[in-house]
DODOBA-748692 format. One record per residue (C-alpha): residue in three letters; x, y negated, z negated; residue number from 1. Coordinates in pm, whole numbers, plus 50000, padded with zeros to 5 digits. Example, Ala and Ser with C-alpha at 12.3 -4.5 7.8 and 13.67 -1.06 7.14 Angstrom:
% residues 2
r:ALA&east:51230&north:50450&up:49220&k:1
r:SER&east:51367&north:50106&up:49286&k:2
This chain:
% residues 217
r:MET&east:07665&north:05452&up:41689&k:1
r:ILE&east:07285&north:05450&up:41695&k:2
r:GLY&east:07063&north:05524&up:42040&k:3
r:ASN&east:06748&north:05372&up:42002&k:4
r:THR&east:06436&north:05372&up:42234&k:5
r:SER&east:06094&north:05244&up:42166&k:6
r:ASN&east:05972&north:05602&up:42045&k:7
r:SER&east:06281&north:05748&up:41878&k:8
r:SER&east:06628&north:05664&up:41731&k:9
r:THR&east:06941&north:05907&up:41710&k:10
r:VAL&east:07176&north:05824&up:41397&k:11
r:MET&east:07503&north:05905&up:41410&k:12
r:SER&east:07650&north:06015&up:41061&k:13
r:GLY&east:07903&north:05791&up:40920&k:14
r:THR&east:07763&north:05474&up:41118&k:15
r:SER&east:07799&north:05156&up:41011&k:16
r:ASN&east:07622&north:04950&up:41315&k:17
r:GLY&east:07409&north:04682&up:41253&k:18
r:MET&east:07153&north:04745&up:41494&k:19
r:ALA&east:07000&north:05023&up:41295&k:20
r:ASN&east:06656&north:05043&up:41106&k:21
r:GLN&east:06726&north:05005&up:40743&k:22
r:PRO&east:06507&north:05265&up:40614&k:23
r:ILE&east:06643&north:05524&up:40928&k:24
r:GLN&east:07014&north:05439&up:40780&k:25
r:GLN&east:06888&north:05539&up:40401&k:26
r:LEU&east:06717&north:05837&up:40515&k:27
r:SER&east:07104&north:05950&up:40711&k:28
r:ALA&east:07257&north:05884&up:40352&k:29
r:PHE&east:07038&north:06084&up:40180&k:30
r:VAL&east:07031&north:06406&up:40423&k:31
r:GLU&east:07411&north:06385&up:40423&k:32
r:GLU&east:07433&north:06381&up:40070&k:33
r:LYS&east:07184&north:06717&up:40034&k:34
r:LEU&east:07357&north:06869&up:40289&k:35
r:SER&east:07706&north:06808&up:40183&k:36
r:VAL&east:07569&north:06987&up:39836&k:37
r:LEU&east:07513&north:07253&up:40076&k:38
r:GLY&east:07857&north:07317&up:40213&k:39
r:TYR&east:07687&north:07152&up:40574&k:40
r:GLU&east:07792&north:06816&up:40755&k:41
r:LEU&east:07534&north:06660&up:40937&k:42
r:VAL&east:07630&north:06548&up:41302&k:43
r:ALA&east:07405&north:06340&up:41405&k:44
r:MET&east:06957&north:06279&up:41305&k:45
r:GLU&east:06724&north:06211&up:41562&k:46
r:VAL&east:06410&north:06029&up:41461&k:47
r:VAL&east:06127&north:06115&up:41660&k:48
r:ASN&east:05827&north:05824&up:41600&k:49
r:HIS&east:05531&north:05838&up:41778&k:50
r:ARG&east:05205&north:06081&up:41845&k:51
r:GLU&east:05431&north:06349&up:41737&k:52
r:LYS&east:05666&north:06299&up:41399&k:53
r:THR&east:06022&north:06463&up:41407&k:54
r:LEU&east:06285&north:06433&up:41198&k:55
r:ARG&east:06616&north:06669&up:41391&k:56
r:LEU&east:06908&north:06721&up:41236&k:57
r:PHE&east:07226&north:06870&up:41419&k:58
r:ILE&east:07454&north:07033&up:41125&k:59
r:ASP&east:07744&north:07154&up:41124&k:60
r:GLN&east:08030&north:07366&up:40927&k:61
r:PRO&east:08360&north:07547&up:40983&k:62
r:ASN&east:08243&north:07872&up:41060&k:63
r:GLY&east:07994&north:07747&up:41306&k:64
r:ILE&east:07613&north:07782&up:41279&k:65
r:THR&east:07374&north:08051&up:41321&k:66
r:ILE&east:06973&north:08117&up:41267&k:67
r:GLU&east:07053&north:08194&up:40942&k:68
r:ASP&east:07217&north:07882&up:40849&k:69
r:CYS&east:06943&north:07682&up:41024&k:70
r:VAL&east:06699&north:07854&up:40845&k:71
r:LYS&east:06889&north:07771&up:40486&k:72
r:VAL&east:06877&north:07433&up:40494&k:73
r:THR&east:06563&north:07395&up:40619&k:74
r:HIS&east:06413&north:07553&up:40317&k:75
r:GLU&east:06697&north:07370&up:40117&k:76
r:LEU&east:06554&north:07036&up:40240&k:77
r:ASP&east:06207&north:07073&up:40277&k:78
r:GLN&east:06096&north:06966&up:39901&k:79
r:PRO&east:06330&north:06701&up:39843&k:80
r:LEU&east:06212&north:06513&up:40184&k:81
r:GLU&east:05917&north:06565&up:40114&k:82
r:THR&east:05907&north:06402&up:39768&k:83
r:SER&east:06186&north:06097&up:39939&k:84
r:ASP&east:06025&north:05771&up:39963&k:85
r:VAL&east:06298&north:05732&up:40183&k:86
r:VAL&east:06113&north:05939&up:40421&k:87
r:MET&east:05778&north:05789&up:40381&k:88
r:ALA&east:05925&north:05459&up:40489&k:89
r:VAL&east:06053&north:05625&up:40783&k:90
r:PHE&east:05728&north:05813&up:40908&k:91
r:LYS&east:05482&north:05690&up:40652&k:92
r:GLY&east:05288&north:06024&up:40728&k:93
r:PRO&east:05332&north:06417&up:40832&k:94
r:TYR&east:05621&north:06475&up:41025&k:95
r:GLU&east:05823&north:06803&up:41159&k:96
r:LEU&east:06153&north:06897&up:41028&k:97
r:GLU&east:06387&north:07049&up:41307&k:98
r:VAL&east:06741&north:07202&up:41188&k:99
r:SER&east:06996&north:07325&up:41487&k:100
r:SER&east:07378&north:07360&up:41582&k:101
r:PRO&east:07517&north:07090&up:41797&k:102
r:GLY&east:07525&north:07296&up:42084&k:103
r:ILE&east:07827&north:07295&up:42339&k:104
r:ASP&east:07762&north:06945&up:42373&k:105
r:ARG&east:07844&north:06831&up:42061&k:106
r:PRO&east:07738&north:06476&up:41984&k:107
r:LEU&east:08096&north:06294&up:41867&k:108
r:GLN&east:08027&north:05999&up:41575&k:109
r:LYS&east:08315&north:06005&up:41340&k:110
r:PRO&east:08652&north:05854&up:41427&k:111
r:LYS&east:08796&north:06222&up:41300&k:112
r:ASP&east:08612&north:06394&up:41590&k:113
r:PHE&east:08764&north:06197&up:41879&k:114
r:ASP&east:09108&north:06306&up:41756&k:115
r:ARG&east:08968&north:06689&up:41709&k:116
r:PHE&east:08863&north:06721&up:41994&k:117
r:ILE&east:09167&north:06541&up:42181&k:118
r:GLY&east:09189&north:06706&up:42567&k:119
r:ASP&east:08857&north:06814&up:42584&k:120
r:ILE&east:08613&north:06619&up:42830&k:121
r:ALA&east:08366&north:06392&up:42697&k:122
r:ARG&east:08090&north:06159&up:42817&k:123
r:VAL&east:08079&north:05848&up:42639&k:124
r:GLN&east:07766&north:05561&up:42756&k:125
r:THR&east:07768&north:05221&up:42593&k:126
r:PHE&east:07506&north:04964&up:42531&k:127
r:ARG&east:07682&north:04718&up:42775&k:128
r:ALA&east:07996&north:04719&up:43026&k:129
r:LEU&east:08323&north:04637&up:42868&k:130
r:THR&east:08506&north:04344&up:42947&k:131
r:GLY&east:08881&north:04440&up:43050&k:132
r:GLU&east:08990&north:04255&up:42749&k:133
r:GLU&east:08783&north:04501&up:42546&k:134
r:ALA&east:08919&north:04805&up:42754&k:135
r:ASN&east:09275&north:04722&up:42742&k:136
r:ALA&east:09256&north:04751&up:43158&k:137
r:PRO&east:09154&north:04502&up:43331&k:138
r:GLU&east:09213&north:04641&up:43653&k:139
r:TYR&east:09027&north:04926&up:43594&k:140
r:ILE&east:08714&north:04693&up:43474&k:141
r:ALA&east:08735&north:04472&up:43758&k:142
r:LYS&east:08653&north:04793&up:43988&k:143
r:ASN&east:08385&north:04908&up:43740&k:144
r:SER&east:08226&north:04590&up:43620&k:145
r:LYS&east:07908&north:04742&up:43549&k:146
r:GLN&east:07996&north:05092&up:43443&k:147
r:LYS&east:07818&north:05206&up:43071&k:148
r:ASN&east:07885&north:05575&up:43131&k:149
r:PHE&east:08203&north:05668&up:43105&k:150
r:TYR&east:08319&north:06055&up:43180&k:151
r:GLY&east:08696&north:06168&up:43137&k:152
r:ILE&east:08926&north:06328&up:42860&k:153
r:LEU&east:08950&north:06238&up:42512&k:154
r:ARG&east:09305&north:06092&up:42420&k:155
r:GLY&east:09216&north:05992&up:42022&k:156
r:PHE&east:09068&north:05706&up:41832&k:157
r:GLU&east:09303&north:05406&up:41769&k:158
r:PRO&east:09179&north:05271&up:41380&k:159
r:THR&east:09386&north:04920&up:41460&k:160
r:SER&east:09089&north:04864&up:41704&k:161
r:ASN&east:08850&north:05027&up:41600&k:162
r:SER&east:08803&north:05195&up:41955&k:163
r:ILE&east:08804&north:05527&up:42092&k:164
r:LEU&east:09111&north:05629&up:42321&k:165
r:PHE&east:08965&north:05761&up:42667&k:166
r:GLY&east:09117&north:05872&up:43004&k:167
r:ALA&east:08843&north:05731&up:43224&k:168
r:SER&east:08799&north:05983&up:43546&k:169
r:PRO&east:08582&north:05957&up:43871&k:170
r:GLU&east:08304&north:06218&up:43904&k:171
r:ASP&east:08323&north:06459&up:44206&k:172
r:GLY&east:08080&north:06719&up:44069&k:173
r:THR&east:08365&north:06958&up:43989&k:174
r:GLN&east:08391&north:06865&up:43665&k:175
r:LYS&east:08765&north:06874&up:43779&k:176
r:ILE&east:09034&north:06565&up:43613&k:177
r:LYS&east:09217&north:06497&up:43934&k:178
r:HIS&east:09349&north:06147&up:43771&k:179
r:GLU&east:09248&north:05935&up:43447&k:180
r:THR&east:09276&north:05553&up:43330&k:181
r:LEU&east:09349&north:05520&up:42977&k:182
r:ILE&east:09100&north:05314&up:42845&k:183
r:ARG&east:08969&north:05179&up:42503&k:184
r:ILE&east:08573&north:05176&up:42416&k:185
r:PRO&east:08479&north:05017&up:42097&k:186
r:MET&east:08266&north:05206&up:41864&k:187
r:GLU&east:08074&north:04927&up:41804&k:188
r:LEU&east:08011&north:04914&up:42153&k:189
r:VAL&east:07912&north:05302&up:42193&k:190
r:ALA&east:07505&north:05418&up:42263&k:191
r:LYS&east:07606&north:05767&up:42262&k:192
r:ALA&east:07911&north:06013&up:42272&k:193
r:HIS&east:07897&north:06342&up:42339&k:194
r:LEU&east:08141&north:06670&up:42466&k:195
r:GLU&east:08084&north:06736&up:42823&k:196
r:PRO&east:07990&north:07126&up:42880&k:197
r:ILE&east:08226&north:07277&up:43131&k:198
r:ILE&east:08007&north:07554&up:43301&k:199
r:GLU&east:08285&north:07780&up:43492&k:200
r:LEU&east:08137&north:08049&up:43758&k:201
r:PRO&east:08203&north:08409&up:43706&k:202
r:GLU&east:08501&north:08571&up:43954&k:203
r:GLU&east:08239&north:08771&up:44097&k:204
r:SER&east:08059&north:08415&up:44233&k:205
r:LYS&east:08384&north:08239&up:44327&k:206
r:ASN&east:08456&north:08576&up:44546&k:207
r:SER&east:08124&north:08594&up:44674&k:208
r:LYS&east:08182&north:08230&up:44787&k:209
r:LYS&east:08519&north:08264&up:44951&k:210
r:LYS&east:08337&north:08616&up:45134&k:211
r:THR&east:08077&north:08388&up:45259&k:212
r:GLY&east:08285&north:08122&up:45406&k:213
r:ALA&east:08509&north:08389&up:45561&k:214
r:LYS&east:08504&north:08350&up:45954&k:215
r:LYS&east:08358&north:08649&up:46166&k:216
r:SER&east:08612&north:08810&up:46393&k:217
């Protein structure tokens, strides 16, 4: 999956989308191989290629990512990247390397991610609106014919159709899923997918709201 703008490209590891810029795909494969040797996973790679040129890597490992991991990866990749023809083909000059963890809004890009985070709330953006046949939900698409931003619950990955199984739900500002409609989202149409951070108010804040709304006797 790849999200492109005129100034930047976000490449999700393992993507085979034909819209990808070939040098960027080659760079992604190069970085992924180097990270694998170090024991890390490339979650996503962002190339910012305008006035300020930046190569931004989002990495992960089973035990999570610390600042020390980011420093280590930056140090280990610095020389290989500096001497790589693939990097020069992408940036054609100096650039900054940034390494960080995926964060609480972790990008989702591999089939195993959609199985790993089954039951979690996520957001999926598509390049275009889906047809009823693609979504396997004609009635839902008839009511949401222009929808390209989907909010709901991950229900897994379907290899036979190469699609994300997704419990699409309307948003009401509460982050609660009141009801869902199971749809399929073809991987080749996904521009971006990530976990949706859930913000829970502390108990004190909740109690304060209740008190504020109480009627005076």
